[in-house]
N, C-alpha and C positions, 0 to 999 in steps of 0.2 A: 777690539779684541787683540790681546797681546799674545805673542808666542814665547814659549819657554825654551831656552837653549840649555841642553844637558851637556855639561862639561865633565870630563873625567876628574875624579877626585885625586888629590895629591897627598902624598905622605912623605914628608921630608924633602919636598921639592921635586919628587919624581912621580910621573903619572903611572897609575895602576892600569895595567893592560886589561882590556875588556874582552880579549880573545877567548873563545871556548877552550876548555881543557882538552888536550889531545888524548884520544883513547888508544891504548896499545893494541896492536893487532896480534891475536894469538897465533902461535906456530901451528902449521897444518898437522893433522894427525899422521904419524908415521905409517907408511904402508905396511910395515911389519905388524903393527898393532891391528890394522884392519884385517890382515891375514889371520891373526890369532883369534879375533872376535868371530870372523866368518867361519873359521874352522870349529870353534866351540859351538856355534849355532847349529852346525850339522850334527852334533852329538847330543845337544841339550834336550831335545824332545824325546819322548818315549819311542815314537816311530823311528826317529833318526838313529837312536841308540841300537834298536833291534835290527834295523837295516844294516848297520855296520857290523853288528854281531853275526848277522846271517852269512857274512863272507866266510868267517871261520866255521860256523855251524855247517854250512853247505859243503865246504871243503872236506870236513871230517866225515860227513855222511857219504859224500861221493867216494872218498877214499875207502871207507869201510865197505861199501857195497861192491867196489871193485875187487877188494880182497876176498869177500865172501862169494861173489857170483862169477868172477872172472876165471879164466883158465890159468891156474897158478903157475903152470910150467911156462906159459908165454908172457907173463906179466913183466913189464919193464917200466922204467920211469916215464916213457912216452905214454903208456897206458894210463898211468895216474894223472899225468898232465892233461890228457884229453878228458878224463872224467871230471877233474876239478875245473877245467876251462868252460864246460857247458853251463854250470850255474853262474859263473862269473860273467858270461856274456849276457845274462839277464839282469843280475843284481847291479852291476856297475853302471849301465845306462840309466837305470832308475835313480841311482844316487846322483848322477849328472842332472837328471830332470829336476829332482827335488831340491838340489842345491840352489836352483834359480826360483822355481815356482813357489817354494815355501814362503817367500816374502809376500806373495800375493794371497796364497791360500790361508796363511796365518795372520794376514793383515798387519804385517810389521814393516811393509815397504815405506810407509810414511815416516815412521820413526828412524829407520835406517838411513834414508836419503836426507832426512833433516840433520842428523848427526854428522853424516858424511855427504855433503851436497854433490860432490863429484861422483856421479853414477858410474863412470868408467872405472874408477878405482875400486868400487864395490864389486862390479861385475868381474874385473880383472882378478881380484882376490878370490872370488868364488871359483873362477876358472883354474887358477893355480892350485887351489886346494883340491878341486876335483881331480886334476891330473896327478897330483901327488898321492891322493888316496887310491886312485886307480893303480898306479905303479906299486905302491906298498901292498895293496890287496893282492896283486898277482904274485908278489914275492912271498906273501904269507900262504896263499893257496898252493903255490908250487912247493913251498917248504913242507906243508902238510902232505902233499903228494910224495915228497922225498922220504918222509917218515914212513908213509905207507909202503913205499918200495922196499925200505929196510926191513919192516915188519914182515912183509910178504916173503922176502928171501929167507928170513929167520924161520918162518913157519914151514916153508917148502924145503929148506936146506940148499936151495940153489943160490948161485952167486948173483948179487944185485947187478942189474944191467942199467947203466946210465947212458942212454942213447939219445939224449937231446943236446946237440951242440949249442954253442953260444948264440949263433945267428938265429937258430930256431926259437930259442928262449926270447931273444929280442923281438922277433916277429910276433910271437904270441902276445907279448906285452903291448906292442904297437897295435895289434888288431883290437885288443880290448880297450885301449886308450881311444882309438877311433870310434868304437861303439859308445864310450862315455861321452866323447865330444859330440856325437850325433844327438844323444839324449840332452846334453847341455844346450845345443843349438835349438832343438825343438822346444825346450823349456823357455828359452828367450823369445822364441817366435810366438808361442801360444800363451805363455804366462799362466797356464792352467795345468795342474798335475794330470788329471784324467786325459785331457786332450793331447798332451805331449807324450804320455805313456802309450796311448792308443796309436798315435802317429809313429812312434818308434816301432811298435810291433807290426804296423802296416808295412813300413819300409823293409823290415827284416823277414817277415813271414808271408805277406801277401804279394809284394812286388816280385820276389823271386819266382813265384808260380806264374805270374803274368808274363815275366820275361821268358820263362821256359815255353809257355804257350805260343808266344810270338816267335820264338826261335824255331819251333817246330813247323810253323806255317810261313814264316818270312825268312828267306835266305839272307837278306841284307841284315836283319836284326841278329841272326845267328852268327854272322861274321863280325858284327860291330857292337854287340851287347856289352862287352867288357868296357867300352868307353862310356857307357851310360848307367850301368847297373853297379852300384857300389858294392853289393854283396858278392858279385862274381869274382872280384879281385881281392876284397878284404878277407874272404874265407880262405883264400889261397895262403894267407900269411900263417895259418895254423899248421900246415903240413907240407909245404913245398917251398923251395927257394925261387923267388921271383926273378924273371928275366928283366932286362932293361925296359922292354916294351910293357911288361906287366906293371913295373913300378910307375911308368908314365901313366898307364891307365888308372892305377890307384890314385895318383895325384889328380887326374882329371875328374874322376868320379867323386873323390873327397871334396874337391872344390865345389862341385854341383850340389852335393847332398849335405855337406857339413859347413864349408866356409860360407857359401851363399846364404843359407838360413841363419848362420851366426851373425853375419853382417846386417841382414835385414832385421833380425830380432833385436840386435843392439841399437839399431836406428829407432825402432819402435819404443824400446825402453827409454831412450834418451828424450823422446818427444812426448811420450804418454803422460797424462795427468795422473799423479799418484794420489789416491784417496784413502 
């Protein structure tokens, strides 16, 4: 039995290389493009569009009701800011939840993470978009409130009162951004829209009642609840200037209720199997 030896063919005295052809590596998708796609996905669906539109609709309704039902002689810009702030505290966290959970509820996670394998970049883009939408939404809502203040002064003949200083405006935006971050963190943690939305309302509606009950029966909790209850300090952002201790309490409670779920949720998303 003979063995055949394969020798490289020659052309013009030079050997033809048998090395495989090198495949060029495509450039990574720019983060700006990922941001744009994720932002567009938040508006593309019918529910997403109307949820965004509800920011303006709720602001207009709240402003109109304030003009019609409020004491017109006492209406100021602060009155309108408080009226438009209430619906924003509900709508914005839901936007934060759906920014994450829509990938799983609409079964698009497999497509998204196949096109952009780096899950951190996708989650980072969703987080940036959510924060930008929160800030812009508050500017729009307060702009509607400002128009309401002007209309109210024109109706009553009183001088429009602009009684919200810059630091109060910044704190109102921060308070709503923290609410949106809480919704975003719960969305990452549960990856289910109903579970995350229910979790948000439990934290904001149920836990304050439990905290008050504990404070009425436990002196230690009454003295230290602000270090554990995120609502006790976050709600102060709407109407009072925080002291250095209250800022520290806000940082501690935000770390417990927002940062910790965000880190755990991100770890679960990075390790979970996408189907």
